[in-house]
matplotlib code that plots the C-alpha trace (Angstrom):
import matplotlib.pyplot as plt

x = [71.9, 68.5, 67.8, 66.7, 69.9, 71.8, 69.9, 70.2, 73.8, 73.7, 71.9, 74.4, 77.1, 75.5, 74.5, 78.0, 79.4, 76.8, 78.3, 81.9, 81.0, 79.4, 82.1, 84.6, 82.6, 82.2, 85.8, 86.5, 83.9, 85.5, 89.0, 88.2, 86.5, 89.5, 92.1, 89.5, 89.2, 93.1, 93.0, 90.9, 92.6, 95.3, 98.0, 96.6, 99.1, 100.4, 98.9, 100.6, 98.3, 100.6, 104.0, 104.6, 107.4, 108.4, 110.4, 112.0, 109.8, 113.2, 114.6, 112.3, 115.0, 113.7, 113.6, 112.5, 110.0, 107.2, 105.1, 101.8, 98.4, 95.4, 92.8, 90.2, 86.7, 85.1, 86.2, 89.5, 90.5, 88.5, 90.9, 93.8, 97.1, 95.4, 96.1, 99.5, 102.3, 104.8, 105.4, 108.8, 110.4, 109.6, 106.0, 103.2, 99.5, 98.0, 94.7, 93.1, 90.1, 87.3, 87.8, 90.2, 89.8, 91.7, 92.2, 92.8, 93.9, 94.8, 96.3, 93.4, 94.3, 97.3, 100.4, 103.2, 104.6, 103.9, 105.0, 101.8, 102.3, 99.4, 99.3, 97.2, 95.0, 98.7, 100.4, 102.5, 103.2, 101.3, 102.2, 103.7, 102.9, 106.1, 106.5, 102.4, 102.4, 100.9, 97.1, 97.0, 93.6, 94.9, 93.9, 96.6, 95.7, 97.1, 98.0, 96.1, 93.5, 94.7, 93.1, 95.7, 97.5, 100.4, 101.7, 104.8, 107.2, 108.0, 111.3, 111.3, 110.2, 113.4, 115.5, 114.4, 114.4, 110.8, 109.6, 106.5, 106.0, 107.9, 106.0, 104.3, 103.8, 102.0, 100.3, 97.8, 98.4]
y = [122.5, 122.2, 124.0, 120.1, 119.0, 121.4, 120.8, 117.1, 117.9, 120.1, 117.7, 115.0, 117.1, 118.2, 114.4, 113.6, 116.3, 115.2, 111.8, 112.6, 115.0, 112.0, 109.8, 111.9, 112.9, 109.4, 108.8, 111.7, 110.8, 107.2, 108.5, 110.9, 108.0, 105.9, 108.5, 109.5, 105.6, 105.7, 108.7, 106.9, 104.1, 104.7, 102.3, 100.6, 101.1, 98.8, 99.2, 97.4, 95.7, 93.4, 91.8, 88.1, 86.1, 82.8, 80.5, 76.9, 74.0, 72.1, 74.9, 77.8, 80.0, 83.1, 82.9, 86.3, 89.0, 90.6, 93.9, 92.2, 93.3, 91.2, 90.1, 88.4, 89.7, 88.3, 91.8, 91.3, 87.7, 87.7, 91.0, 90.1, 91.7, 92.5, 95.4, 96.3, 96.9, 96.0, 94.9, 95.3, 92.0, 92.5, 92.9, 90.4, 89.5, 87.0, 85.8, 84.6, 82.2, 81.4, 77.2, 74.7, 73.5, 72.9, 76.3, 77.3, 80.5, 82.1, 85.2, 86.9, 90.7, 90.3, 92.0, 90.9, 87.1, 85.5, 82.7, 81.3, 79.4, 77.7, 76.9, 74.9, 75.9, 75.1, 78.0, 75.6, 75.5, 72.3, 73.6, 76.2, 77.5, 79.1, 81.7, 81.9, 83.7, 87.1, 87.3, 83.5, 81.8, 78.3, 77.4, 77.0, 74.7, 73.6, 70.2, 70.2, 71.9, 75.3, 78.3, 80.6, 81.5, 83.7, 85.7, 87.0, 87.9, 85.2, 83.5, 84.2, 80.8, 79.5, 82.0, 81.3, 77.8, 77.1, 73.9, 72.0, 72.2, 75.7, 78.0, 81.2, 83.8, 87.2, 89.9, 92.4, 96.0]
z = [35.3, 36.8, 40.5, 41.4, 40.0, 42.4, 45.4, 45.0, 44.9, 47.8, 49.8, 49.3, 50.3, 53.3, 54.3, 53.3, 56.0, 58.4, 58.4, 58.4, 61.3, 63.2, 62.7, 63.8, 67.0, 67.7, 67.4, 69.9, 72.4, 72.3, 72.5, 75.3, 77.3, 77.2, 78.4, 81.3, 82.5, 82.3, 84.4, 86.7, 87.2, 89.7, 91.0, 94.3, 97.0, 99.5, 103.2, 105.9, 108.2, 109.9, 110.4, 109.5, 110.4, 108.5, 110.3, 109.5, 110.8, 112.4, 114.7, 114.9, 113.3, 111.2, 107.6, 106.5, 108.3, 106.2, 106.2, 105.2, 103.9, 105.1, 102.9, 105.4, 103.7, 100.2, 98.5, 99.6, 99.0, 95.3, 94.5, 96.4, 94.4, 91.3, 89.7, 91.5, 89.2, 92.0, 95.5, 97.6, 98.6, 102.4, 101.6, 100.9, 101.4, 103.8, 102.8, 106.3, 105.6, 108.3, 107.5, 106.2, 102.8, 99.5, 97.9, 94.6, 93.3, 89.6, 88.4, 86.5, 86.2, 88.5, 87.0, 89.1, 89.4, 92.4, 94.7, 96.5, 99.8, 101.2, 105.0, 107.2, 110.2, 112.2, 110.0, 108.3, 104.8, 102.7, 99.2, 97.4, 93.6, 92.2, 89.7, 89.0, 85.7, 85.4, 83.9, 83.8, 84.7, 85.2, 88.4, 90.9, 93.8, 97.3, 97.9, 101.0, 103.2, 103.7, 105.8, 105.2, 101.7, 101.6, 98.2, 97.9, 94.9, 92.7, 93.2, 97.3, 98.4, 96.6, 97.8, 101.4, 100.6, 101.8, 102.6, 103.6, 107.5, 107.4, 109.7, 110.1, 112.6, 112.4, 114.2, 113.1, 113.6]

ax = plt.figure().add_subplot(projection="3d")
ax.plot(x, y, z, "-o")
ax.set_aspect("equal")
plt.show()
């Protein structure tokens, strides 16, 4: 074998080893960044910011009482309950808007199924979107203008037998 042939083979082996090392390094970097992202993503926990009472329209009898988080700025109303993995039955999120209009919500990045309850400026239920599916980006509109929107765990609006006209009262902490 000639010296040139041996050098050629050595170069080929070194290049192959360098490529293999690069590929493995890239894989390890990618893998570690994913695990770093998982460690950086922590569960968003419920923060009680007020209390809400649901009442029957006919006689003002109390249907349920909830601890609520209040979404009343652009970031909070855009994020809502996204990235949450659970919510207690006595909790909800109340969206408070500055005007009354037909509203539409969707379930992008929302892990838990929800009932979305739309309320007018008088805090009366105008429509309910029941059992909204997690991660579904389909538009879920109100039937009428609303100024408030209450999100609770799916199935609660049926359990509470909520109807159009039923009302809420709430206080902020």
